[in-house]
C-alpha positions in Angstrom: -3.9 3.9 25.2 -5.4 3.4 21.7 -4.9 6.2 19.2 -6.0 6.6 15.6 -3.2 6.6 13.0 -3.2 6.6 9.2 -1.5 4.4 6.7 -1.4 5.4 3.0 -0.9 3.0 0.1 -1.6 2.8 -3.6 -5.3 2.3 -4.3 -4.6 -1.0 -6.0 -3.7 -2.5 -2.5 -7.1 -1.6 -1.0 -8.9 -4.9 -1.4 -5.9 -6.9 -0.2 -5.9 -4.7 3.0 -9.6 -5.3 3.5 -8.9 -9.1 3.3 -5.5 -9.4 5.1 -5.1 -6.1 7.0 -1.9 -4.0 6.8 1.1 -6.4 6.7 4.7 -5.5 7.6 7.1 -4.8 4.8 10.8 -5.4 5.8 9.6 -5.9 9.3 7.8 -2.6 9.7 4.6 -0.7 8.9 4.9 3.1 8.2 2.2 5.5 9.0 1.4 9.0 10.4 -0.7 10.6 13.1 -2.3 12.8 10.4 -4.3 11.7 7.4 -3.1 14.3 5.0 0.5 13.7 6.0 0.2 10.0 5.3 -1.2 10.9 1.9 1.6 13.3 1.1 4.3 10.6 1.9 2.8 8.0 -0.4 1.9 10.4 -3.2 5.5 11.8 -3.3 7.2 8.3 -3.1 4.8 6.7 -5.7 4.9 8.9 -8.7 3.5 6.2 -11.0 0.4 5.6 -8.9 -2.6 7.7 -10.0 -4.8 7.1 -7.0 -4.1 6.3 -3.3 -6.0 5.2 -0.3 -5.6 6.3 3.4 -6.6 3.8 6.0 -7.3 4.9 9.6 -6.6 2.3 12.3 -6.2 2.1 16.1 -3.0 1.1 17.8 -1.8 1.3 21.3 0.6 4.3 21.4 3.2 2.0 23.3 3.5 0.1 20.0 4.5 3.2 18.0 8.0 4.6 17.4 9.2 7.7 15.5 10.7 6.8 12.2 14.1 8.4 11.6 14.7 7.1 8.1 13.7 10.3 6.4 15.7 13.4 6.4 14.5 16.7 7.8 14.8 18.2 4.3 12.3 15.6 3.0 9.7 16.5 5.7 10.2 20.2 4.9 9.7 19.6 1.2 6.4 17.8 2.0 5.4 20.5 4.5 5.0 17.9 7.3 7.7 19.0 9.7 6.2 17.6 12.9 7.1 14.6 15.2 4.2 12.4 14.2 4.8 12.8 10.4 6.7 9.5 10.1 5.9 6.7 12.5 6.5 2.9 12.6 5.3 -0.2 14.3 6.4 -3.9 14.2 2.8 -5.0 14.6 0.6 -6.1 11.7 -2.8 -4.2 11.6 -5.6 -6.6 11.4 -8.3 -6.6 8.7 -10.9 -6.3 11.5 -9.2 -3.1 12.6 -9.4 -1.7 9.1 -13.0 -2.8 8.5 -14.0 -1.3 11.8 -13.0 2.1 10.3 -14.3 1.6 6.7 -16.4 4.7 6.8 -13.3 6.8 7.4 -11.1 5.5 4.5 -10.1 8.3 2.2 -9.0 8.2 -1.5 -7.0 10.8 -3.3 -5.9 11.5 -6.8 -2.0 11.7 -6.7 -1.0 15.3 -7.4 2.5 14.1 -8.1 1.4 11.5 -10.7 3.7 11.5 -13.7 2.1 8.7 -15.6 2.4 4.9 -15.9 6.0 3.8 -16.3 5.0 0.6 -18.3 
């Protein structure tokens, strides 16, 4: 069954995702079942990114696994202590899947932003 999930990334990756979709990094794609949770993860882990984008996409729930690479303390800090907070797949997400949901893409100013490190 198809479900909607959310992948967050620095805003600068937006046009590449429109063109190529969401590509695996180290064999996986990380995402959440909640838009705001996806945004919290990327904001907290990308302190030098001023703006982020959250992309909704559809994926068969049989292709989704829970990610156990984050400690429970980390999820508590972010206030996202639920099972769908950190999910993974080994499938790339097509550009067509992303473009199909263009009207639901969200952008956020990163509240954890500490400035450019250059």
